[in-house]
mmCIF file as Biopython writes it, N, C-alpha, C and O atoms, coordinates in Angstrom:
data_model
#
loop_
_atom_site.group_PDB
_atom_site.id
_atom_site.type_symbol
_atom_site.label_atom_id
_atom_site.label_alt_id
_atom_site.label_comp_id
_atom_site.label_asym_id
_atom_site.label_entity_id
_atom_site.label_seq_id
_atom_site.pdbx_PDB_ins_code
_atom_site.Cartn_x
_atom_site.Cartn_y
_atom_site.Cartn_z
_atom_site.occupancy
_atom_site.B_iso_or_equiv
_atom_site.auth_seq_id
_atom_site.auth_asym_id
_atom_site.pdbx_PDB_model_num
ATOM 1   N N  . MET A ? 1  ? -19.216 15.891  -7.262  1.0 0.0 1  A 1 
ATOM 2   C CA . MET A ? 1  ? -18.398 15.012  -6.504  1.0 0.0 1  A 1 
ATOM 3   C C  . MET A ? 1  ? -16.955 15.453  -6.646  1.0 0.0 1  A 1 
ATOM 4   O O  . MET A ? 1  ? -16.487 15.747  -7.746  1.0 0.0 1  A 1 
ATOM 5   N N  . SER A ? 2  ? -16.258 15.496  -5.531  1.0 0.0 2  A 1 
ATOM 6   C CA . SER A ? 2  ? -14.842 15.934  -5.632  1.0 0.0 2  A 1 
ATOM 7   C C  . SER A ? 2  ? -13.987 14.811  -6.204  1.0 0.0 2  A 1 
ATOM 8   O O  . SER A ? 2  ? -14.368 13.641  -6.266  1.0 0.0 2  A 1 
ATOM 9   N N  . GLU A ? 3  ? -12.838 15.242  -6.605  1.0 0.0 3  A 1 
ATOM 10  C CA . GLU A ? 3  ? -11.902 14.302  -7.294  1.0 0.0 3  A 1 
ATOM 11  C C  . GLU A ? 3  ? -11.445 13.205  -6.256  1.0 0.0 3  A 1 
ATOM 12  O O  . GLU A ? 3  ? -11.306 12.034  -6.610  1.0 0.0 3  A 1 
ATOM 13  N N  . VAL A ? 4  ? -11.228 13.604  -5.025  1.0 0.0 4  A 1 
ATOM 14  C CA . VAL A ? 4  ? -10.742 12.654  -4.046  1.0 0.0 4  A 1 
ATOM 15  C C  . VAL A ? 4  ? -11.796 11.621  -3.770  1.0 0.0 4  A 1 
ATOM 16  O O  . VAL A ? 4  ? -11.471 10.443  -3.622  1.0 0.0 4  A 1 
ATOM 17  N N  . ALA A ? 5  ? -13.052 12.019  -3.694  1.0 0.0 5  A 1 
ATOM 18  C CA . ALA A ? 5  ? -14.150 11.036  -3.529  1.0 0.0 5  A 1 
ATOM 19  C C  . ALA A ? 5  ? -14.313 10.119  -4.650  1.0 0.0 5  A 1 
ATOM 20  O O  . ALA A ? 5  ? -14.605 8.940   -4.447  1.0 0.0 5  A 1 
ATOM 21  N N  . ALA A ? 6  ? -14.139 10.600  -5.843  1.0 0.0 6  A 1 
ATOM 22  C CA . ALA A ? 6  ? -14.223 9.758   -7.044  1.0 0.0 6  A 1 
ATOM 23  C C  . ALA A ? 6  ? -13.065 8.755   -7.085  1.0 0.0 6  A 1 
ATOM 24  O O  . ALA A ? 6  ? -13.270 7.602   -7.463  1.0 0.0 6  A 1 
ATOM 25  N N  . VAL A ? 7  ? -11.902 9.158   -6.719  1.0 0.0 7  A 1 
ATOM 26  C CA . VAL A ? 7  ? -10.776 8.213   -6.701  1.0 0.0 7  A 1 
ATOM 27  C C  . VAL A ? 7  ? -10.959 7.154   -5.629  1.0 0.0 7  A 1 
ATOM 28  O O  . VAL A ? 7  ? -10.686 5.973   -5.844  1.0 0.0 7  A 1 
ATOM 29  N N  . LEU A ? 8  ? -11.429 7.600   -4.469  1.0 0.0 8  A 1 
ATOM 30  C CA . LEU A ? 8  ? -11.638 6.565   -3.440  1.0 0.0 8  A 1 
ATOM 31  C C  . LEU A ? 8  ? -12.708 5.624   -3.745  1.0 0.0 8  A 1 
ATOM 32  O O  . LEU A ? 8  ? -12.612 4.445   -3.404  1.0 0.0 8  A 1 
ATOM 33  N N  . LEU A ? 9  ? -13.778 6.103   -4.402  1.0 0.0 9  A 1 
ATOM 34  C CA . LEU A ? 9  ? -14.865 5.225   -4.851  1.0 0.0 9  A 1 
ATOM 35  C C  . LEU A ? 9  ? -14.414 4.243   -5.834  1.0 0.0 9  A 1 
ATOM 36  O O  . LEU A ? 9  ? -14.729 3.060   -5.708  1.0 0.0 9  A 1 
ATOM 37  N N  . ILE A ? 10 ? -13.661 4.679   -6.852  1.0 0.0 10 A 1 
ATOM 38  C CA . ILE A ? 10 ? -13.161 3.760   -7.888  1.0 0.0 10 A 1 
ATOM 39  C C  . ILE A ? 10 ? -12.174 2.726   -7.246  1.0 0.0 10 A 1 
ATOM 40  O O  . ILE A ? 10 ? -12.195 1.541   -7.580  1.0 0.0 10 A 1 
ATOM 41  N N  . ALA A ? 11 ? -11.299 3.231   -6.302  1.0 0.0 11 A 1 
ATOM 42  C CA . ALA A ? 11 ? -10.351 2.282   -5.681  1.0 0.0 11 A 1 
ATOM 43  C C  . ALA A ? 11 ? -11.097 1.169   -4.933  1.0 0.0 11 A 1 
ATOM 44  O O  . ALA A ? 11 ? -10.748 -0.009  -5.021  1.0 0.0 11 A 1 
ATOM 45  N N  . MET A ? 12 ? -12.106 1.571   -4.217  1.0 0.0 12 A 1 
ATOM 46  C CA . MET A ? 12 ? -12.902 0.562   -3.501  1.0 0.0 12 A 1 
ATOM 47  C C  . MET A ? 12 ? -13.616 -0.428  -4.400  1.0 0.0 12 A 1 
ATOM 48  O O  . MET A ? 12 ? -13.679 -1.623  -4.109  1.0 0.0 12 A 1 
ATOM 49  N N  . LEU A ? 13 ? -14.169 0.104   -5.532  1.0 0.0 13 A 1 
ATOM 50  C CA . LEU A ? 13 ? -14.747 -0.742  -6.507  1.0 0.0 13 A 1 
ATOM 51  C C  . LEU A ? 13 ? -13.792 -1.743  -7.070  1.0 0.0 13 A 1 
ATOM 52  O O  . LEU A ? 13 ? -14.128 -2.913  -7.250  1.0 0.0 13 A 1 
ATOM 53  N N  . VAL A ? 14 ? -12.581 -1.279  -7.354  1.0 0.0 14 A 1 
ATOM 54  C CA . VAL A ? 14 ? -11.539 -2.192  -7.909  1.0 0.0 14 A 1 
ATOM 55  C C  . VAL A ? 14 ? -11.187 -3.276  -6.836  1.0 0.0 14 A 1 
ATOM 56  O O  . VAL A ? 14 ? -11.066 -4.455  -7.171  1.0 0.0 14 A 1 
ATOM 57  N N  . LEU A ? 15 ? -11.032 -2.877  -5.588  1.0 0.0 15 A 1 
ATOM 58  C CA . LEU A ? 15 ? -10.716 -3.886  -4.557  1.0 0.0 15 A 1 
ATOM 59  C C  . LEU A ? 15 ? -11.806 -4.827  -4.417  1.0 0.0 15 A 1 
ATOM 60  O O  . LEU A ? 15 ? -11.486 -6.009  -4.287  1.0 0.0 15 A 1 
ATOM 61  N N  . VAL A ? 16 ? -13.092 -4.510  -4.418  1.0 0.0 16 A 1 
ATOM 62  C CA . VAL A ? 16 ? -14.191 -5.389  -4.335  1.0 0.0 16 A 1 
ATOM 63  C C  . VAL A ? 16 ? -14.248 -6.399  -5.466  1.0 0.0 16 A 1 
ATOM 64  O O  . VAL A ? 16 ? -14.528 -7.587  -5.306  1.0 0.0 16 A 1 
ATOM 65  N N  . LEU A ? 17 ? -13.941 -5.791  -6.687  1.0 0.0 17 A 1 
ATOM 66  C CA . LEU A ? 17 ? -13.940 -6.689  -7.814  1.0 0.0 17 A 1 
ATOM 67  C C  . LEU A ? 17 ? -12.721 -7.664  -7.757  1.0 0.0 17 A 1 
ATOM 68  O O  . LEU A ? 17 ? -12.824 -8.813  -8.187  1.0 0.0 17 A 1 
ATOM 69  N N  . ALA A ? 18 ? -11.652 -7.215  -7.257  1.0 0.0 18 A 1 
ATOM 70  C CA . ALA A ? 18 ? -10.479 -8.131  -7.149  1.0 0.0 18 A 1 
ATOM 71  C C  . ALA A ? 18 ? -10.705 -9.211  -6.126  1.0 0.0 18 A 1 
ATOM 72  O O  . ALA A ? 18 ? -10.279 -10.340 -6.369  1.0 0.0 18 A 1 
ATOM 73  N N  . VAL A ? 19 ? -11.342 -8.960  -4.997  1.0 0.0 19 A 1 
ATOM 74  C CA . VAL A ? 19 ? -11.646 -9.876  -3.952  1.0 0.0 19 A 1 
ATOM 75  C C  . VAL A ? 19 ? -12.688 -10.905 -4.531  1.0 0.0 19 A 1 
ATOM 76  O O  . VAL A ? 19 ? -12.544 -12.114 -4.354  1.0 0.0 19 A 1 
ATOM 77  N N  . LEU A ? 20 ? -13.689 -10.397 -5.196  1.0 0.0 20 A 1 
ATOM 78  C CA . LEU A ? 20 ? -14.694 -11.311 -5.763  1.0 0.0 20 A 1 
ATOM 79  C C  . LEU A ? 20 ? -14.022 -12.275 -6.855  1.0 0.0 20 A 1 
ATOM 80  O O  . LEU A ? 20 ? -14.335 -13.464 -6.917  1.0 0.0 20 A 1 
ATOM 81  N N  . GLY A ? 21 ? -13.123 -11.717 -7.672  1.0 0.0 21 A 1 
ATOM 82  C CA . GLY A ? 21 ? -12.445 -12.549 -8.616  1.0 0.0 21 A 1 
ATOM 83  C C  . GLY A ? 21 ? -11.583 -13.545 -7.960  1.0 0.0 21 A 1 
ATOM 84  O O  . GLY A ? 21 ? -11.520 -14.692 -8.404  1.0 0.0 21 A 1 
ATOM 85  N N  . ALA A ? 22 ? -10.897 -13.158 -6.895  1.0 0.0 22 A 1 
ATOM 86  C CA . ALA A ? 22 ? -10.031 -14.098 -6.152  1.0 0.0 22 A 1 
ATOM 87  C C  . ALA A ? 22 ? -10.866 -15.225 -5.501  1.0 0.0 22 A 1 
ATOM 88  O O  . ALA A ? 22 ? -10.523 -16.406 -5.553  1.0 0.0 22 A 1 
ATOM 89  N N  . ALA A ? 23 ? -11.983 -14.786 -4.885  1.0 0.0 23 A 1 
ATOM 90  C CA . ALA A ? 23 ? -12.800 -15.832 -4.321  1.0 0.0 23 A 1 
ATOM 91  C C  . ALA A ? 23 ? -13.404 -16.801 -5.327  1.0 0.0 23 A 1 
ATOM 92  O O  . ALA A ? 23 ? -13.537 -17.991 -5.040  1.0 0.0 23 A 1 
ATOM 93  N N  . GLY A ? 24 ? -13.755 -16.322 -6.452  1.0 0.0 24 A 1 
ATOM 94  C CA . GLY A ? 24 ? -14.235 -17.142 -7.499  1.0 0.0 24 A 1 
ATOM 95  C C  . GLY A ? 24 ? -13.180 -18.098 -8.048  1.0 0.0 24 A 1 
ATOM 96  O O  . GLY A ? 24 ? -13.467 -19.254 -8.358  1.0 0.0 24 A 1 
ATOM 97  N N  . ALA A ? 25 ? -11.960 -17.593 -8.159  1.0 0.0 25 A 1 
ATOM 98  C CA . ALA A ? 25 ? -10.886 -18.416 -8.665  1.0 0.0 25 A 1 
ATOM 99  C C  . ALA A ? 25 ? -10.517 -19.543 -7.609  1.0 0.0 25 A 1 
ATOM 100 O O  . ALA A ? 25 ? -10.216 -20.689 -7.944  1.0 0.0 25 A 1 
ATOM 101 N N  . GLY A ? 26 ? -10.573 -19.110 -6.343  1.0 0.0 26 A 1 
ATOM 102 C CA . GLY A ? 26 ? -10.189 -20.124 -5.301  1.0 0.0 26 A 1 
ATOM 103 C C  . GLY A ? 26 ? -11.312 -21.169 -5.183  1.0 0.0 26 A 1 
ATOM 104 O O  . GLY A ? 26 ? -11.012 -22.346 -4.981  1.0 0.0 26 A 1 
ATOM 105 N N  . LYS A ? 27 ? -12.537 -20.800 -5.296  1.0 0.0 27 A 1 
ATOM 106 C CA . LYS A ? 27 ? -13.678 -21.725 -5.259  1.0 0.0 27 A 1 
ATOM 107 C C  . LYS A ? 27 ? -13.575 -22.702 -6.438  1.0 0.0 27 A 1 
ATOM 108 O O  . LYS A ? 27 ? -13.692 -23.914 -6.260  1.0 0.0 27 A 1 
ATOM 109 N N  . LEU A ? 28 ? -13.359 -22.169 -7.626  1.0 0.0 28 A 1 
ATOM 110 C CA . LEU A ? 28 ? -13.233 -23.024 -8.831  1.0 0.0 28 A 1 
ATOM 111 C C  . LEU A ? 28 ? -12.039 -23.974 -8.664  1.0 0.0 28 A 1 
ATOM 112 O O  . LEU A ? 28 ? -12.134 -25.147 -9.026  1.0 0.0 28 A 1 
ATOM 113 N N  . ALA A ? 29 ? -10.986 -23.511 -8.153  1.0 0.0 29 A 1 
ATOM 114 C CA . ALA A ? 29 ? -9.783  -24.386 -7.996  1.0 0.0 29 A 1 
ATOM 115 C C  . ALA A ? 29 ? -10.171 -25.545 -7.003  1.0 0.0 29 A 1 
ATOM 116 O O  . ALA A ? 29 ? -9.799  -26.695 -7.235  1.0 0.0 29 A 1 
ATOM 117 N N  . ARG A ? 30 ? -10.900 -25.240 -5.926  1.0 0.0 30 A 1 
ATOM 118 C CA . ARG A ? 30 ? -11.277 -26.288 -4.922  1.0 0.0 30 A 1 
ATOM 119 C C  . ARG A ? 30 ? -12.244 -27.224 -5.515  1.0 0.0 30 A 1 
ATOM 120 O O  . ARG A ? 30 ? -12.167 -28.430 -5.280  1.0 0.0 30 A 1 
ATOM 121 N N  . LEU A ? 31 ? -13.237 -26.676 -6.345  1.0 0.0 31 A 1 
ATOM 122 C CA . LEU A ? 31 ? -14.128 -27.618 -7.009  1.0 0.0 31 A 1 
ATOM 123 C C  . LEU A ? 31 ? -13.441 -28.569 -8.039  1.0 0.0 31 A 1 
ATOM 124 O O  . LEU A ? 31 ? -13.940 -29.659 -8.321  1.0 0.0 31 A 1 
ATOM 125 N N  . ASP A ? 32 ? -12.298 -28.124 -8.580  1.0 0.0 32 A 1 
ATOM 126 C CA . ASP A ? 32 ? -11.534 -28.872 -9.488  1.0 0.0 32 A 1 
ATOM 127 C C  . ASP A ? 32 ? -10.663 -29.947 -8.749  1.0 0.0 32 A 1 
ATOM 128 O O  . ASP A ? 32 ? -10.053 -30.819 -9.368  1.0 0.0 32 A 1 
ATOM 129 N N  . GLY A ? 33 ? -10.649 -29.832 -7.443  1.0 0.0 33 A 1 
ATOM 130 C CA . GLY A ? 33 ? -9.872  -30.874 -6.677  1.0 0.0 33 A 1 
ATOM 131 C C  . GLY A ? 33 ? -8.497  -30.426 -6.179  1.0 0.0 33 A 1 
ATOM 132 O O  . GLY A ? 33 ? -7.718  -31.248 -5.697  1.0 0.0 33 A 1 
ATOM 133 N N  . ALA A ? 34 ? -8.190  -29.128 -6.293  1.0 0.0 34 A 1 
ATOM 134 C CA . ALA A ? 34 ? -6.924  -28.607 -5.890  1.0 0.0 34 A 1 
ATOM 135 C C  . ALA A ? 34 ? -6.917  -28.590 -4.289  1.0 0.0 34 A 1 
ATOM 136 O O  . ALA A ? 34 ? -7.946  -28.475 -3.623  1.0 0.0 34 A 1 
ATOM 137 N N  . SER A ? 35 ? -5.703  -28.710 -3.784  1.0 0.0 35 A 1 
ATOM 138 C CA . SER A ? 35 ? -5.549  -28.625 -2.323  1.0 0.0 35 A 1 
ATOM 139 C C  . SER A ? 35 ? -5.773  -27.133 -1.922  1.0 0.0 35 A 1 
ATOM 140 O O  . SER A ? 35 ? -5.815  -26.214 -2.740  1.0 0.0 35 A 1 
ATOM 141 N N  . TYR A ? 36 ? -5.909  -26.995 -0.590  1.0 0.0 36 A 1 
ATOM 142 C CA . TYR A ? 36 ? -6.100  -25.599 -0.100  1.0 0.0 36 A 1 
ATOM 143 C C  . TYR A ? 36 ? -4.968  -24.629 -0.435  1.0 0.0 36 A 1 
ATOM 144 O O  . TYR A ? 36 ? -5.215  -23.513 -0.890  1.0 0.0 36 A 1 
ATOM 145 N N  . PRO A ? 37 ? -3.736  -25.056 -0.209  1.0 0.0 37 A 1 
ATOM 146 C CA . PRO A ? 37 ? -2.611  -24.173 -0.566  1.0 0.0 37 A 1 
ATOM 147 C C  . PRO A ? 37 ? -2.587  -23.822 -2.087  1.0 0.0 37 A 1 
ATOM 148 O O  . PRO A ? 37 ? -2.274  -22.678 -2.417  1.0 0.0 37 A 1 
ATOM 149 N N  . THR A ? 38 ? -2.887  -24.707 -2.975  1.0 0.0 38 A 1 
ATOM 150 C CA . THR A ? 38 ? -2.925  -24.499 -4.321  1.0 0.0 38 A 1 
ATOM 151 C C  . THR A ? 38 ? -4.047  -23.604 -4.725  1.0 0.0 38 A 1 
ATOM 152 O O  . THR A ? 38 ? -3.864  -22.729 -5.571  1.0 0.0 38 A 1 
ATOM 153 N N  . ALA A ? 39 ? -5.249  -23.801 -4.126  1.0 0.0 39 A 1 
ATOM 154 C CA . ALA A ? 39 ? -6.361  -22.889 -4.396  1.0 0.0 39 A 1 
ATOM 155 C C  . ALA A ? 39 ? -6.044  -21.508 -3.870  1.0 0.0 39 A 1 
ATOM 156 O O  . ALA A ? 39 ? -6.389  -20.541 -4.549  1.0 0.0 39 A 1 
ATOM 157 N N  . LEU A ? 40 ? -5.422  -21.332 -2.727  1.0 0.0 40 A 1 
ATOM 158 C CA . LEU A ? 40 ? -5.025  -20.046 -2.227  1.0 0.0 40 A 1 
ATOM 159 C C  . LEU A ? 40 ? -4.037  -19.327 -3.133  1.0 0.0 40 A 1 
ATOM 160 O O  . LEU A ? 40 ? -4.106  -18.110 -3.304  1.0 0.0 40 A 1 
ATOM 161 N N  . ARG A ? 41 ? -3.136  -20.076 -3.698  1.0 0.0 41 A 1 
ATOM 162 C CA . ARG A ? 41 ? -2.137  -19.502 -4.638  1.0 0.0 41 A 1 
ATOM 163 C C  . ARG A ? 41 ? -2.809  -19.015 -5.870  1.0 0.0 41 A 1 
ATOM 164 O O  . ARG A ? 41 ? -2.478  -17.946 -6.384  1.0 0.0 41 A 1 
ATOM 165 N N  . GLN A ? 42 ? -3.791  -19.810 -6.380  1.0 0.0 42 A 1 
ATOM 166 C CA . GLN A ? 42 ? -4.494  -19.415 -7.625  1.0 0.0 42 A 1 
ATOM 167 C C  . GLN A ? 42 ? -5.376  -18.177 -7.277  1.0 0.0 42 A 1 
ATOM 168 O O  . GLN A ? 42 ? -5.471  -17.266 -8.099  1.0 0.0 42 A 1 
ATOM 169 N N  . ALA A ? 43 ? -6.015  -18.124 -6.092  1.0 0.0 43 A 1 
ATOM 170 C CA . ALA A ? 43 ? -6.756  -16.967 -5.714  1.0 0.0 43 A 1 
ATOM 171 C C  . ALA A ? 43 ? -5.882  -15.682 -5.600  1.0 0.0 43 A 1 
ATOM 172 O O  . ALA A ? 43 ? -6.273  -14.595 -6.025  1.0 0.0 43 A 1 
ATOM 173 N N  . ALA A ? 44 ? -4.757  -15.861 -5.042  1.0 0.0 44 A 1 
ATOM 174 C CA . ALA A ? 44 ? -3.881  -14.715 -5.016  1.0 0.0 44 A 1 
ATOM 175 C C  . ALA A ? 44 ? -3.349  -14.221 -6.347  1.0 0.0 44 A 1 
ATOM 176 O O  . ALA A ? 44 ? -3.132  -13.026 -6.549  1.0 0.0 44 A 1 
ATOM 177 N N  . ALA A ? 45 ? -3.150  -15.137 -7.219  1.0 0.0 45 A 1 
ATOM 178 C CA . ALA A ? 45 ? -2.788  -14.824 -8.558  1.0 0.0 45 A 1 
ATOM 179 C C  . ALA A ? 45 ? -3.840  -14.070 -9.306  1.0 0.0 45 A 1 
ATOM 180 O O  . ALA A ? 45 ? -3.564  -13.128 -10.049 1.0 0.0 45 A 1 
ATOM 181 N N  . ALA A ? 46 ? -5.108  -14.529 -9.083  1.0 0.0 46 A 1 
ATOM 182 C CA . ALA A ? 46 ? -6.266  -13.803 -9.675  1.0 0.0 46 A 1 
ATOM 183 C C  . ALA A ? 46 ? -6.399  -12.440 -9.086  1.0 0.0 46 A 1 
ATOM 184 O O  . ALA A ? 46 ? -6.633  -11.481 -9.820  1.0 0.0 46 A 1 
ATOM 185 N N  . PHE A ? 47 ? -6.262  -12.306 -7.808  1.0 0.0 47 A 1 
ATOM 186 C CA . PHE A ? 47 ? -6.315  -10.993 -7.135  1.0 0.0 47 A 1 
ATOM 187 C C  . PHE A ? 47 ? -5.247  -9.973  -7.743  1.0 0.0 47 A 1 
ATOM 188 O O  . PHE A ? 47 ? -5.533  -8.816  -8.051  1.0 0.0 47 A 1 
ATOM 189 N N  . ALA A ? 48 ? -4.031  -10.523 -7.871  1.0 0.0 48 A 1 
ATOM 190 C CA . ALA A ? 48 ? -2.972  -9.707  -8.424  1.0 0.0 48 A 1 
ATOM 191 C C  . ALA A ? 48 ? -3.254  -9.326  -9.819  1.0 0.0 48 A 1 
ATOM 192 O O  . ALA A ? 48 ? -3.042  -8.179  -10.214 1.0 0.0 48 A 1 
ATOM 193 N N  . ALA A ? 49 ? -3.749  -10.297 -10.610 1.0 0.0 49 A 1 
ATOM 194 C CA . ALA A ? 49 ? -4.060  -9.958  -12.005 1.0 0.0 49 A 1 
ATOM 195 C C  . ALA A ? 49 ? -5.106  -8.908  -12.145 1.0 0.0 49 A 1 
ATOM 196 O O  . ALA A ? 49 ? -4.974  -8.055  -13.022 1.0 0.0 49 A 1 
ATOM 197 N N  . VAL A ? 50 ? -6.142  -8.905  -11.341 1.0 0.0 50 A 1 
ATOM 198 C CA . VAL A ? 50 ? -7.203  -7.839  -11.386 1.0 0.0 50 A 1 
ATOM 199 C C  . VAL A ? 50 ? -6.591  -6.513  -11.071 1.0 0.0 50 A 1 
ATOM 200 O O  . VAL A ? 50 ? -6.831  -5.543  -11.789 1.0 0.0 50 A 1 
ATOM 201 N N  . ILE A ? 51 ? -5.783  -6.428  -9.994  1.0 0.0 51 A 1 
ATOM 202 C CA . ILE A ? 51 ? -5.163  -5.184  -9.540  1.0 0.0 51 A 1 
ATOM 203 C C  . ILE A ? 51 ? -4.268  -4.702  -10.640 1.0 0.0 51 A 1 
ATOM 204 O O  . ILE A ? 51 ? -4.323  -3.513  -10.954 1.0 0.0 51 A 1 
ATOM 205 N N  . MET A ? 52 ? -3.414  -5.554  -11.279 1.0 0.0 52 A 1 
ATOM 206 C CA . MET A ? 52 ? -2.525  -5.161  -12.405 1.0 0.0 52 A 1 
ATOM 207 C C  . MET A ? 52 ? -3.332  -4.645  -13.592 1.0 0.0 52 A 1 
ATOM 208 O O  . MET A ? 52 ? -2.978  -3.631  -14.193 1.0 0.0 52 A 1 
ATOM 209 N N  . LEU A ? 53 ? -4.417  -5.346  -13.931 1.0 0.0 53 A 1 
ATOM 210 C CA . LEU A ? 53 ? -5.217  -4.889  -15.005 1.0 0.0 53 A 1 
ATOM 211 C C  . LEU A ? 53 ? -5.795  -3.549  -14.772 1.0 0.0 53 A 1 
ATOM 212 O O  . LEU A ? 53 ? -5.786  -2.701  -15.664 1.0 0.0 53 A 1 
ATOM 213 N N  . ALA A ? 54 ? -6.312  -3.324  -13.565 1.0 0.0 54 A 1 
ATOM 214 C CA . ALA A ? 54 ? -6.781  -1.954  -13.211 1.0 0.0 54 A 1 
ATOM 215 C C  . ALA A ? 54 ? -5.775  -0.914  -13.273 1.0 0.0 54 A 1 
ATOM 216 O O  . ALA A ? 54 ? -6.069  0.212   -13.674 1.0 0.0 54 A 1 
ATOM 217 N N  . ALA A ? 55 ? -4.620  -1.220  -12.903 1.0 0.0 55 A 1 
ATOM 218 C CA . ALA A ? 55 ? -3.407  -0.225  -12.918 1.0 0.0 55 A 1 
ATOM 219 C C  . ALA A ? 55 ? -3.095  0.092   -14.424 1.0 0.0 55 A 1 
ATOM 220 O O  . ALA A ? 55 ? -2.896  1.247   -14.802 1.0 0.0 55 A 1 
ATOM 221 N N  . ALA A ? 56 ? -3.066  -0.945  -15.225 1.0 0.0 56 A 1 
ATOM 222 C CA . ALA A ? 56 ? -2.782  -0.748  -16.665 1.0 0.0 56 A 1 
ATOM 223 C C  . ALA A ? 56 ? -3.872  0.086   -17.310 1.0 0.0 56 A 1 
ATOM 224 O O  . ALA A ? 56 ? -3.568  0.973   -18.107 1.0 0.0 56 A 1 
ATOM 225 N N  . VAL A ? 57 ? -5.107  -0.165  -16.997 1.0 0.0 57 A 1 
ATOM 226 C CA . VAL A ? 57 ? -6.208  0.591   -17.633 1.0 0.0 57 A 1 
ATOM 227 C C  . VAL A ? 57 ? -6.118  2.050   -17.099 1.0 0.0 57 A 1 
ATOM 228 O O  . VAL A ? 57 ? -6.301  2.991   -17.872 1.0 0.0 57 A 1 
ATOM 229 N N  . ALA A ? 58 ? -5.856  2.233   -15.864 1.0 0.0 58 A 1 
ATOM 230 C CA . ALA A ? 58 ? -5.704  3.588   -15.290 1.0 0.0 58 A 1 
ATOM 231 C C  . ALA A ? 58 ? -4.520  4.351   -15.942 1.0 0.0 58 A 1 
ATOM 232 O O  . ALA A ? 58 ? -4.640  5.544   -16.221 1.0 0.0 58 A 1 
ATOM 233 N N  . ALA A ? 59 ? -3.431  3.695   -16.173 1.0 0.0 59 A 1 
ATOM 234 C CA . ALA A ? 59 ? -2.287  4.310   -16.821 1.0 0.0 59 A 1 
ATOM 235 C C  . ALA A ? 59 ? -2.634  4.695   -18.277 1.0 0.0 59 A 1 
ATOM 236 O O  . ALA A ? 59 ? -2.302  5.796   -18.718 1.0 0.0 59 A 1 
ATOM 237 N N  . ALA A ? 60 ? -3.288  3.809   -19.007 1.0 0.0 60 A 1 
ATOM 238 C CA . ALA A ? 60 ? -3.688  4.033   -20.326 1.0 0.0 60 A 1 
ATOM 239 C C  . ALA A ? 60 ? -4.684  5.189   -20.445 1.0 0.0 60 A 1 
ATOM 240 O O  . ALA A ? 60 ? -4.575  6.018   -21.349 1.0 0.0 60 A 1 
ATOM 241 N N  . ALA A ? 61 ? -5.636  5.235   -19.544 1.0 0.0 61 A 1 
ATOM 242 C CA . ALA A ? 61 ? -6.619  6.302   -19.521 1.0 0.0 61 A 1 
ATOM 243 C C  . ALA A ? 61 ? -5.917  7.611   -19.171 1.0 0.0 61 A 1 
ATOM 244 O O  . ALA A ? 61 ? -6.259  8.649   -19.738 1.0 0.0 61 A 1 
ATOM 245 N N  . GLY A ? 62 ? -4.963  7.597   -18.274 1.0 0.0 62 A 1 
ATOM 246 C CA . GLY A ? 62 ? -4.237  8.837   -17.987 1.0 0.0 62 A 1 
ATOM 247 C C  . GLY A ? 62 ? -3.453  9.374   -19.214 1.0 0.0 62 A 1 
ATOM 248 O O  . GLY A ? 62 ? -3.351  10.584  -19.411 1.0 0.0 62 A 1 
ATOM 249 N N  . GLU A ? 63 ? -2.936  8.503   -19.982 1.0 0.0 63 A 1 
ATOM 250 C CA . GLU A ? 63 ? -2.222  8.905   -21.151 1.0 0.0 63 A 1 
ATOM 251 C C  . GLU A ? 63 ? -3.217  9.447   -22.211 1.0 0.0 63 A 1 
ATOM 252 O O  . GLU A ? 63 ? -2.868  10.406  -22.900 1.0 0.0 63 A 1 
ATOM 253 N N  . VAL A ? 64 ? -4.333  8.931   -22.361 1.0 0.0 64 A 1 
ATOM 254 C CA . VAL A ? 64 ? -5.327  9.377   -23.369 1.0 0.0 64 A 1 
ATOM 255 C C  . VAL A ? 64 ? -5.979  10.652  -22.909 1.0 0.0 64 A 1 
ATOM 256 O O  . VAL A ? 64 ? -6.149  11.575  -23.706 1.0 0.0 64 A 1 
ATOM 257 N N  . CYS A ? 65 ? -6.353  10.734  -21.637 1.0 0.0 65 A 1 
ATOM 258 C CA . CYS A ? 65 ? -7.213  11.883  -21.254 1.0 0.0 65 A 1 
ATOM 259 C C  . CYS A ? 65 ? -6.402  13.180  -20.941 1.0 0.0 65 A 1 
ATOM 260 O O  . CYS A ? 65 ? -6.915  14.275  -21.171 1.0 0.0 65 A 1 
ATOM 261 N N  . CYS A ? 66 ? -5.189  13.079  -20.441 1.0 0.0 66 A 1 
ATOM 262 C CA . CYS A ? 66 ? -4.483  14.184  -20.010 1.0 0.0 66 A 1 
ATOM 263 C C  . CYS A ? 66 ? -3.268  14.525  -20.896 1.0 0.0 66 A 1 
ATOM 264 O O  . CYS A ? 66 ? -2.554  15.489  -20.620 1.0 0.0 66 A 1 
#
């Protein structure tokens, strides 16, 4: 597998996981009784947190591997 294909595959996997995490956070917020804007804000925060965590792991792996 080429490096470009591997990077694209990993990027798509991270995006799918971020969307799933955001959807779960929004659903849990709504089940807890939060309003729609509050649930959307919590979902956006969860999405950003997953993306930031993936970036941090990628940066750390880049320092260790290369």
